[in-house]
C-alpha positions as a Markdown table, in Angstrom:
| # | Residue | x | y | z |
|---|---|---|---|---|
| 1 | Met | -10.2 | 38.1 | -87.2 |
| 2 | Pro | -9.5 | 37.2 | -83.7 |
| 3 | His | -7.3 | 39.7 | -82.0 |
| 4 | Leu | -3.3 | 39.2 | -81.6 |
| 5 | Val | -2.3 | 39.0 | -77.9 |
| 6 | Asp | 0.5 | 40.3 | -76.2 |
| 7 | Tyr | 0.1 | 39.7 | -72.1 |
| 8 | His | 3.5 | 40.2 | -71.0 |
| 9 | Cys | 5.8 | 42.9 | -72.4 |
| 10 | His | 7.5 | 46.2 | -70.5 |
| 11 | Leu | 6.1 | 49.1 | -72.4 |
| 12 | Asp | 7.4 | 51.5 | -69.4 |
| 13 | Leu | 11.1 | 50.4 | -69.5 |
| 14 | Leu | 11.3 | 51.0 | -73.8 |
| 15 | Pro | 13.4 | 54.3 | -74.6 |
| 16 | Asp | 10.0 | 56.6 | -74.8 |
| 17 | Pro | 7.4 | 55.3 | -72.7 |
| 18 | Gln | 4.7 | 57.7 | -73.7 |
| 19 | Arg | 5.2 | 56.8 | -77.7 |
| 20 | Ala | 5.3 | 52.9 | -77.0 |
| 21 | Phe | 2.1 | 53.7 | -74.9 |
| 22 | Ala | 0.6 | 55.4 | -77.9 |
| 23 | Asp | 1.8 | 53.0 | -80.4 |
| 24 | Ala | 0.3 | 49.8 | -78.5 |
| 25 | Ser | -2.9 | 51.7 | -78.0 |
| 26 | Ala | -3.3 | 52.6 | -82.1 |
| 27 | Ser | -2.4 | 49.0 | -82.6 |
| 28 | Gly | -5.3 | 46.9 | -81.5 |
| 29 | Ile | -3.2 | 44.1 | -80.1 |
| 30 | Glu | -4.2 | 43.2 | -76.7 |
| 31 | Met | -1.5 | 43.9 | -74.6 |
| 32 | Leu | -0.5 | 43.6 | -70.7 |
| 33 | Ser | 2.3 | 45.8 | -70.1 |
| 34 | Val | 3.8 | 45.3 | -66.3 |
| 35 | Thr | 5.6 | 47.2 | -64.0 |
| 36 | Thr | 8.8 | 45.9 | -62.1 |
| 37 | Thr | 8.3 | 48.2 | -59.3 |
| 38 | Pro | 4.8 | 49.8 | -57.7 |
| 39 | Leu | 6.2 | 53.2 | -57.7 |
| 40 | Ala | 5.7 | 53.0 | -61.6 |
| 41 | Trp | 2.0 | 52.3 | -61.0 |
| 42 | Pro | 0.8 | 55.9 | -61.2 |
| 43 | Arg | 2.7 | 57.0 | -64.6 |
| 44 | Asn | 2.1 | 54.0 | -66.5 |
| 45 | Arg | -1.5 | 54.1 | -65.4 |
| 46 | Glu | -1.6 | 57.8 | -66.8 |
| 47 | Phe | -0.2 | 56.7 | -69.9 |
| 48 | Ala | -2.8 | 54.1 | -70.3 |
| 49 | Ala | -5.6 | 56.2 | -69.6 |
| 50 | Gly | -8.7 | 55.7 | -72.4 |
| 51 | Ser | -6.7 | 52.9 | -74.6 |
| 52 | Arg | -8.9 | 49.8 | -74.7 |
| 53 | Asn | -6.3 | 47.4 | -75.5 |
| 54 | Val | -3.7 | 47.9 | -73.3 |
| 55 | Arg | -3.8 | 46.9 | -69.3 |
| 56 | Ile | -1.2 | 48.1 | -66.7 |
| 57 | Gly | 0.2 | 45.4 | -64.5 |
| 58 | Leu | 1.1 | 46.2 | -60.6 |
| 59 | Gly | 4.7 | 44.6 | -60.4 |
| 60 | Phe | 7.1 | 44.4 | -57.6 |
| 61 | His | 10.1 | 42.4 | -59.6 |
| 62 | Pro | 11.9 | 39.9 | -57.6 |
| 63 | Gln | 15.1 | 40.6 | -59.1 |
| 64 | Leu | 14.4 | 44.3 | -57.3 |
| 65 | Val | 13.4 | 42.7 | -53.6 |
| 66 | Gly | 16.6 | 42.8 | -52.6 |
| 67 | Glu | 16.8 | 47.4 | -53.2 |
| 68 | Lys | 13.4 | 48.2 | -53.0 |
| 69 | Val | 11.8 | 45.5 | -50.2 |
| 70 | Ala | 10.3 | 48.5 | -48.4 |
| 71 | Asp | 8.3 | 49.1 | -51.2 |
| 72 | Ile | 5.7 | 46.6 | -50.4 |
| 73 | Ala | 3.7 | 49.7 | -48.8 |
| 74 | Ala | 3.3 | 51.4 | -52.1 |
| 75 | Phe | 2.1 | 48.1 | -53.6 |
| 76 | Glu | -0.5 | 47.3 | -50.9 |
| 77 | Arg | -1.6 | 51.4 | -51.3 |
| 78 | Phe | -2.0 | 50.8 | -55.2 |
| 79 | Ala | -3.4 | 47.3 | -55.0 |
| 80 | Pro | -7.2 | 47.8 | -54.7 |
| 81 | Glu | -7.0 | 49.9 | -57.5 |
| 82 | Ala | -5.4 | 47.2 | -60.0 |
| 83 | Arg | -7.1 | 44.9 | -61.8 |
| 84 | Tyr | -3.7 | 43.0 | -63.0 |
| 85 | Ile | -0.7 | 42.4 | -61.1 |
| 86 | Gly | 2.7 | 41.8 | -62.4 |
| 87 | Glu | 5.5 | 41.3 | -62.8 |
| 88 | Val | 5.9 | 39.1 | -59.5 |
| 89 | Gly | 7.1 | 35.9 | -58.4 |
| 90 | Leu | 10.4 | 34.2 | -58.0 |
| 91 | Asp | 13.9 | 34.2 | -59.2 |
| 92 | Ala | 16.5 | 31.6 | -58.0 |
| 93 | Gly | 19.0 | 32.8 | -60.8 |
| 94 | Pro | 22.2 | 32.9 | -59.4 |
| 95 | Arg | 22.7 | 36.6 | -59.4 |
| 96 | Tyr | 19.7 | 36.4 | -57.2 |
| 97 | Tyr | 19.6 | 33.7 | -55.3 |
| 98 | Arg | 21.0 | 35.1 | -51.9 |
| 99 | Gln | 18.1 | 37.4 | -52.0 |
| 100 | Phe | 15.7 | 34.4 | -52.1 |
| 101 | Ala | 14.5 | 33.8 | -48.8 |
| 102 | Asp | 13.6 | 37.8 | -49.0 |
| 103 | Gln | 11.6 | 37.4 | -52.0 |
| 104 | Gln | 9.7 | 34.3 | -50.9 |
| 105 | Arg | 8.3 | 36.4 | -48.2 |
| 106 | Leu | 7.3 | 39.4 | -50.2 |
| 107 | Phe | 5.3 | 37.1 | -53.1 |
| 108 | Gln | 3.7 | 35.6 | -50.0 |
| 109 | Arg | 2.7 | 39.0 | -49.0 |
| 110 | Val | 1.9 | 39.9 | -52.3 |
| 111 | Leu | 0.0 | 37.0 | -52.5 |
| 112 | Glu | -1.6 | 38.1 | -49.3 |
| 113 | Ile | -2.7 | 41.4 | -50.6 |
| 114 | Cys | -4.0 | 40.3 | -54.0 |
| 115 | Ala | -6.3 | 37.9 | -52.2 |
| 116 | Asn | -7.7 | 40.5 | -49.7 |
| 117 | Ser | -8.5 | 42.9 | -53.0 |
| 118 | Gly | -9.0 | 40.7 | -55.6 |
| 119 | Pro | -10.3 | 39.2 | -57.7 |
| 120 | Lys | -6.9 | 39.6 | -60.3 |
| 121 | Ile | -5.1 | 38.2 | -63.3 |
| 122 | Leu | -1.1 | 37.9 | -61.9 |
| 123 | Ser | 1.6 | 37.7 | -64.5 |
| 124 | Ile | 4.5 | 35.2 | -62.4 |
| 125 | His | 8.1 | 35.2 | -62.8 |
| 126 | Ser | 9.5 | 31.9 | -62.1 |
| 127 | Val | 13.0 | 31.2 | -63.2 |
| 128 | Arg | 14.3 | 28.2 | -61.6 |
| 129 | Ala | 12.0 | 28.2 | -58.8 |
| 130 | Ala | 8.5 | 26.8 | -60.1 |
| 131 | Arg | 8.1 | 24.0 | -57.7 |
| 132 | Gln | 8.1 | 27.4 | -54.7 |
| 133 | Val | 6.4 | 29.5 | -56.7 |
| 134 | Leu | 3.7 | 27.3 | -57.3 |
| 135 | Asp | 3.7 | 26.2 | -53.6 |
| 136 | Leu | 3.0 | 29.7 | -52.5 |
| 137 | Leu | 0.5 | 30.0 | -54.7 |
| 138 | Glu | -1.5 | 26.9 | -53.5 |
| 139 | Arg | -1.4 | 28.1 | -50.2 |
| 140 | Tyr | -2.0 | 32.2 | -50.3 |
| 141 | Leu | -4.4 | 32.5 | -53.3 |
| 142 | Pro | -7.5 | 31.5 | -53.4 |
| 143 | Ala | -9.5 | 30.4 | -56.6 |
| 144 | Ser | -11.8 | 33.3 | -55.9 |
| 145 | Ala | -8.8 | 35.9 | -55.3 |
| 146 | Gly | -7.6 | 35.4 | -58.7 |
| 147 | Thr | -5.8 | 33.5 | -61.7 |
| 148 | Ala | -2.2 | 33.5 | -62.0 |
| 149 | Val | -0.8 | 33.3 | -65.7 |
| 150 | Met | 2.9 | 31.7 | -65.5 |
| 151 | His | 5.4 | 34.1 | -67.9 |
| 152 | Trp | 7.9 | 32.6 | -69.7 |
| 153 | Phe | 7.7 | 28.9 | -68.0 |
| 154 | Thr | 10.8 | 27.5 | -68.1 |
| 155 | Gly | 10.1 | 25.0 | -65.2 |
| 156 | Ser | 9.6 | 20.9 | -65.5 |
| 157 | Ala | 6.9 | 19.1 | -67.3 |
| 158 | Ala | 5.7 | 18.0 | -64.0 |
| 159 | Glu | 5.4 | 21.4 | -62.9 |
| 160 | Ala | 4.0 | 22.5 | -65.8 |
| 161 | Arg | 1.3 | 19.1 | -65.4 |
| 162 | Arg | 0.6 | 21.0 | -61.7 |
| 163 | Ala | 0.2 | 24.4 | -62.9 |
| 164 | Val | -2.3 | 23.6 | -64.8 |
| 165 | Ala | -4.3 | 21.3 | -62.1 |
| 166 | Phe | -3.7 | 24.6 | -59.9 |
| 167 | Gly | -5.7 | 26.7 | -62.5 |
| 168 | Cys | -2.6 | 28.6 | -64.3 |
| 169 | Phe | -2.6 | 30.3 | -67.5 |
| 170 | Phe | 0.7 | 30.3 | -69.6 |
| 171 | Ser | 2.4 | 33.3 | -71.8 |
| 172 | Ile | 4.5 | 32.2 | -74.8 |
| 173 | Asn | 7.0 | 33.8 | -76.3 |
| 174 | Pro | 9.3 | 32.4 | -79.0 |
| 175 | Arg | 12.4 | 32.2 | -76.9 |
| 176 | Met | 10.9 | 29.5 | -74.9 |
| 177 | Ala | 11.5 | 26.9 | -78.5 |
| 178 | Leu | 14.8 | 27.3 | -77.9 |
| 179 | Ser | 15.2 | 25.6 | -74.7 |
| 180 | Lys | 15.6 | 21.6 | -74.6 |
| 181 | Ser | 12.5 | 21.5 | -72.8 |
| 182 | Gly | 10.1 | 23.8 | -74.1 |
| 183 | Ala | 8.5 | 21.7 | -76.4 |
| 184 | Ser | 8.1 | 19.3 | -73.6 |
| 185 | Val | 6.7 | 21.7 | -71.4 |
| 186 | Leu | 4.2 | 23.4 | -74.3 |
| 187 | Arg | 3.3 | 19.6 | -74.8 |
| 188 | Glu | 1.6 | 19.7 | -70.9 |
| 189 | Ile | -0.5 | 22.6 | -71.7 |
| 190 | Pro | -3.6 | 22.6 | -73.3 |
| 191 | Leu | -4.7 | 24.7 | -76.0 |
| 192 | Asn | -7.5 | 26.4 | -73.9 |
| 193 | Arg | -4.6 | 27.7 | -71.5 |
| 194 | Leu | -2.2 | 29.0 | -73.8 |
| 195 | Leu | -1.7 | 33.5 | -74.2 |
| 196 | Thr | 1.5 | 34.3 | -76.5 |
| 197 | Glu | 3.7 | 36.9 | -75.1 |
| 198 | Ser | 6.8 | 39.4 | -76.3 |
| 199 | Asp | 8.3 | 40.2 | -73.2 |
| 200 | Ala | 9.7 | 43.3 | -74.7 |
| 201 | Pro | 11.9 | 44.5 | -74.8 |
| 202 | Phe | 13.7 | 41.3 | -73.2 |
| 203 | Ala | 13.0 | 38.4 | -75.1 |
| 204 | Glu | 15.4 | 39.1 | -77.9 |
| 205 | Ala | 13.7 | 38.8 | -81.7 |
| 206 | Asn | 17.0 | 37.8 | -83.4 |
| 207 | Arg | 20.2 | 38.2 | -81.7 |
| 208 | Gly | 21.0 | 41.6 | -80.4 |
| 209 | Thr | 17.7 | 42.9 | -81.2 |
| 210 | Pro | 15.6 | 43.9 | -78.3 |
| 211 | Ser | 11.8 | 42.0 | -79.1 |
| 212 | Arg | 8.8 | 44.7 | -79.9 |
| 213 | Pro | 5.8 | 45.4 | -78.4 |
| 214 | Gly | 3.3 | 42.3 | -80.4 |
| 215 | Glu | 5.9 | 40.7 | -81.9 |
| 216 | Val | 3.8 | 37.5 | -81.2 |
| 217 | Gln | 3.8 | 36.0 | -84.6 |
| 218 | Arg | 6.6 | 33.3 | -84.2 |
| 219 | Ala | 4.7 | 32.2 | -80.8 |
| 220 | Leu | 1.7 | 31.8 | -83.0 |
| 221 | Asp | 3.6 | 29.5 | -85.4 |
| 222 | Trp | 5.5 | 27.4 | -82.6 |
| 223 | Ile | 2.4 | 26.7 | -80.5 |
| 224 | Ala | 0.3 | 25.6 | -84.0 |
| 225 | Gln | 3.3 | 23.5 | -85.0 |
| 226 | Glu | 3.4 | 21.8 | -81.5 |
| 227 | Lys | -0.2 | 21.4 | -81.3 |
| 228 | Lys | -0.3 | 20.2 | -84.9 |
| 229 | Ile | -2.6 | 22.9 | -86.0 |
| 230 | Leu | -2.9 | 25.9 | -88.1 |
| 231 | Pro | -1.4 | 29.2 | -87.2 |
| 232 | Asp | -4.7 | 30.5 | -87.4 |
| 233 | Arg | -6.3 | 28.5 | -85.4 |
| 234 | Ala | -3.9 | 29.0 | -82.9 |
| 235 | Arg | -4.6 | 32.8 | -83.2 |
| 236 | Gln | -8.8 | 31.7 | -82.4 |
| 237 | Phe | -7.8 | 30.1 | -79.6 |
| 238 | Ile | -5.2 | 32.5 | -77.7 |
| 239 | Asp | -8.2 | 35.0 | -78.6 |
| 240 | Gly | -10.7 | 33.1 | -77.0 |
| 241 | Asn | -8.4 | 32.2 | -73.9 |
| 242 | Leu | -8.2 | 35.6 | -73.4 |
| 243 | Trp | -11.6 | 36.7 | -72.7 |
| 244 | Ala | -12.6 | 33.3 | -71.3 |
| 245 | Leu | -9.5 | 34.3 | -68.7 |
| 246 | Glu | -10.9 | 37.9 | -68.0 |
| 247 | Lys | -14.1 | 36.7 | -67.6 |
| 248 | Arg | -13.2 | 34.2 | -65.1 |
| 249 | Ser | -11.5 | 36.9 | -63.3 |
| 250 | Cys | -13.8 | 39.1 | -62.7 |
C-alpha cells in the first residue's frame, strides 16, 4: 500500500509536542513537520530523533520577521545540519504587509544560505506574494541547491505554471478546494508535482475544529476528482512523487 504523505504540518505547535511526535512516528505517515522560528530547531530535532518517517524543517516564518529578524543568525548556524527548510517565504496579507520589505530581504538571505549549504527541500509560504516568491527563487536558488515545495498555494493559474516551469512541487490541502481559483490552479499542476499536506493545526478540518497531522484523505479525494483518477491512484502518485522529490534533492 502506498504511503500517506503529509508534507507540511506543525507538530511542535500542538498542545503536547512530544506526544505529537511520538504519535506521528507510530502512524507510519510520511511527514514533514515545519518550524516557524530557527530557535525551535534543536528541540524539534530531539523530538524526531530515531523516527523513520518524520522529517523536520528549519523554518523562519515570514509573519514573525518583524519581531525576530535577528534570529537569522541562528538560521545560518543550523542550516548546514538541515536537509529540509520550512516554513519560509513571504506574506503580503494586510496584517504583515508593513514588514514586506524586511520579509523580502530575509527570504533572500534564507535562499542564499540554502544555496551555500544545500541541497535542500524548501516548504514555502506565499500568501498574496507568489510573484515575488518566484522572483527570489529564480534569482537565488539554483537548481543544484534545492527544490521548492509551494505550501497551500493561492497564486494565479499563470503563477502556478511559472512555478511548475521552475521545477516546484506543490503540497495540497483540502482547504484549497474552497477557493474559487483552487481548481483552476490544480489543473495547471502536473500529477508528478503534487504532494498532500494537513497544515495541522491551522487548516480546519471542519469549522472550529483544528486539522490533525496526517489528515490528508480529503486532499487526495479532491486531487482524484480534479484529475479524474481513482483516489487509490492519486495516493500512488503522491507516494511516488515524495520519493522522486527526495531522490532529486540529495
